[in-house]
N, C-alpha and C positions, 0 to 999 in steps of 0.2 A: 408406650402402648404398641402392640404388635400391629404395624400398618396393614398387614394382610387381613387380620381379623376385622379391623375397622372398614377396610375397603370392601371386604366380602359383605358385611352388613349393609353398607351404603348401596352397593350395586344390587344386592338382592332386594333391599327395601325399595329402591327406585323402580325395579321391574315389577314390584307387587302393587298394582294399582287398583285391583278389584275389591279390596276390602277383606279378602280372605287370607288367613294365615296358610302358608304352604310349608312343605318340608324344608325347602332351601332357606327360607327366612328363619324358621325355627333353628336350623343347624347353624346359621350365621350368628344368631343370638347366643346359642350355647357356646360357640367358639369364642365369641367376644367375652362372655362371662368368665371363661377359663383362661383367657390370655393374660400373660404377665403385664403388669402396669409399670410404666415410667422407667424403663431401663436406659433411656437415652439421657443426654445432657441438655435437653431442651430447657429453656427457662422454666424451672419446675413450678413456681408459684402460679404463674399465669396459665401455662399450658395445662397443668394437671387439673386445675379447677375448671377450665374451659372444656377440656375433654370429658371430664366426669359429668358435667352438666349436659353436654351435647349427647353423650352416650346414654345418660339417664333418660333424656327425652326420646331417643331412638328406641330404647328398650320399652318404655312406657307405650309409645306409639305402636310398636310391633305387637305388644301383648293385647292392645285394645282395638286393633284393626277390625273394622266392621261393626263395632259396638261402642264407639266413643261416647261417653256420657257428656253432659254439659260441663261437669267439673273437670273431666279429663281434657276436654277441648280447651277450657280456660287455662289449664295448666300448661298445655302445649304453647298457647299464645303467649302466656306470661313468660315462659322459659325463653322463647325466641326473642321477646322484647328485652329481657334482662341480659341475655348473651350479647345482643347487638350493642346495647349501651355499655356493657362491660368491656367489649372490644374497643369501642371508641375511646373510653377513658384510659384504657391500658395503652393504646397507641399514642394518646396525647402525653402520657407521662413517661413514655419510653424513648430512649435515644435511637432505637432501631428505625432505620429508614424503610418505610413501607411503600412499595411501588404504587403509582397511581394517585399521588397526593393532589396533583393538578386536577385530575378528573373528579376527585371527591370534592374539592373546593368549588369547581364549576357546577356540580350537581347542587350543592348547598346554596349557591348563589341564585339558582333558578328554580328551586323546588317550590312546591305549593306551600303558601303561607300557613295553611292549616296544619301541615305536618311540621313546619319549622317552629310553630308557636310553642311546641313542647320543649324547645331548647336542647334538643338532642344533637349528637354528632351525625356523621355521615351514615353509619350503619343503623343507628337508632331511627333516623329519619327514613331511610330506605326501607327498613323493616315495617314501619307504619304504612308506607306507601304500598308495599306488597300485601300487607294484611288488609288494607282497605280495598285493594283490587280484588283480592280473594273474596271478601265479603260481598262486594258489589256484583261480582260475576256469579256467585252462588245465588244471590237474591234475584238476579235478572235472567237467569238461565231458564229456558222453557222446561217444563216439568218432564216431558217425554224425551228430552234431548240427552245424549250421552255427553256430559259436560266436558270430559277430558278430550274427546275427539271433535268437539265443536270448534268453530273459529275463535270464540271467546275463550274457550278452555285452552286452546293451543297458545293464544296470546298470553294468557295467564301463566302457563308453563314456561314460555319463553322469558317472561319477566322474572319468575322464580329462579330459572336457570342462570340468568344474567346476574342476579343478586347473589346467588350461591357461588358463582365463579369469582365475583369480587371478594366475597368473604373468604373463600379458600385462598385466593391470591394474597390477601392480607395476612392470613394465618401462617402461610409458608415463610413470610419474612422473619418469623420468630423461631424458625428451625435452625439449629446449629449443625452444620455439616461436619 
């Protein structure tokens, strides 16, 4: 996958927080859709399916900004859960060393029992934690408050960024240079 096309979509999508589609995001989606797929020697079975699902989620989210229905919202949540669980299972079955194993084990040894009760790995459990924090923040935010600029919103964004960084770090372990 053309890294520049993916990077452009992610950066443009991150900057687009007001729920409105803009020209930059539309252009990034068009470029990604026309980018050649899988020209590298990355472990194709894992990487291709993970990329396709992640990109599908981004495209769906980009097309629905500002008007996510309940069904679309459920699809985004389901996709994030499935990808996190898939990554955990793939890491468990792979001989590839993924940096941060000690951190992942420490997290699982101290995570909330409610999240651990699902029997998921690190990313699956962390995804549930982030999902729960999003839900709680949205439900408890004052109506007239700009959620993303509030203290709760910034804390939530920090939690999401930290989880994303861990996910990206794990995925880079599977790149073949």
